[in-house]
C-alpha positions in Angstrom: -12.2 -6.9 -26.3 -12.0 -3.4 -24.7 -9.7 -0.3 -27.2 -7.4 0.2 -23.5 -5.2 2.0 -25.4 -6.6 4.2 -27.5 -6.9 8.1 -27.2 -10.4 8.6 -25.2 -10.7 5.1 -23.7 -11.0 4.9 -19.7 -8.0 3.2 -18.0 -9.5 3.7 -14.4 -12.8 4.0 -12.9 -12.1 6.6 -11.4 -10.7 9.7 -13.1 -10.1 11.7 -9.8 -9.3 11.1 -6.0 -6.8 13.5 -3.4 -3.1 12.2 -3.1 -2.1 14.1 -0.2 -4.6 16.1 0.7 -4.4 17.6 -2.9 -7.4 16.8 -5.7 -5.9 15.5 -8.8 -8.2 14.3 -11.7 -7.1 13.2 -15.6 -9.5 14.0 -18.6 -10.1 10.4 -19.8 -8.3 8.4 -17.1 -5.2 7.9 -18.0 -3.4 5.4 -15.6 0.1 6.7 -16.8 -1.3 10.2 -15.7 -2.5 9.7 -12.7 0.6 8.2 -11.1 2.2 10.9 -12.1 0.3 13.0 -10.3 -0.3 11.1 -7.2 3.8 10.6 -7.2 4.1 14.4 -7.4 1.7 14.9 -4.8 3.8 12.4 -2.4 6.8 14.0 -3.2 5.7 17.6 -2.0 4.3 15.3 1.1 7.9 14.4 2.0 8.5 17.7 1.9 5.8 19.4 4.1 4.8 21.0 0.8 1.3 19.4 -0.4 -0.7 22.8 1.5 1.0 25.2 -1.6 -1.1 23.5 -4.2 -5.2 23.8 -4.4 -5.3 20.6 -7.4 -3.4 19.0 -10.1 -5.1 18.5 -13.5 -3.7 16.3 -16.7 -5.5 17.6 -19.9 -5.5 14.1 -21.6 -6.3 15.6 -24.6 -3.4 18.4 -25.0 -1.1 16.0 -23.0 -0.7 18.6 -20.7 -0.7 18.6 -16.5 -1.7 21.9 -14.7 -0.9 22.5 -11.7 -2.6 25.1 -9.9 -1.5 26.9 -7.2 -2.8 28.2 -3.0 -0.9 31.5 -3.5 1.0 32.9 -6.7 2.9 35.0 -4.7 5.2 32.0 -4.3 6.4 32.6 -7.4 10.5 32.9 -7.0 10.7 31.5 -3.9 12.6 28.9 -2.3 9.3 27.0 -2.2 8.4 27.5 -5.6 11.5 25.8 -6.9 11.2 23.0 -4.2 8.1 22.3 -6.0 9.0 22.9 -9.2 12.4 20.0 -8.7 9.8 17.6 -7.5 7.5 18.4 -10.8 10.5 17.8 -13.3 11.2 14.7 -11.1 7.2 13.1 -11.1 5.5 14.1 -14.1 5.7 14.7 -18.2 4.9 18.0 -19.1 3.6 20.4 -17.1 2.4 24.3 -16.9 4.5 26.4 -14.3 2.9 30.0 -13.8 1.9 29.5 -17.1 5.1 28.3 -19.0 5.6 25.1 -20.5 8.1 22.9 -18.2 9.2 19.4 -19.4 9.6 16.9 -16.4 11.0 12.9 -16.5 10.3 10.4 -19.6 6.6 9.4 -19.9 6.4 5.8 -17.4 10.7 6.8 -16.3 
């Protein structure tokens, strides 16, 4: 029997995909991490903000999601604020312009 919930257990056969035009990936193929990233991408797409995010990577080992932007000059703009609000609603723990942020509770 497989140990599905071990630290390095892979829960998905894929560890990366493209959601709403945004490449998203998770180090250990954790299903909860993938759900959070896909929900983030969907929230951005609903507001037509997906083009501002270059890549999203969930580091399963560190339990933090790294969000890479297409343009660093967005920091502090209304677009940046709207994207941060989406991240806080969908992702548990993430870096935002190099600062650790906390959003929804895992599984919330």
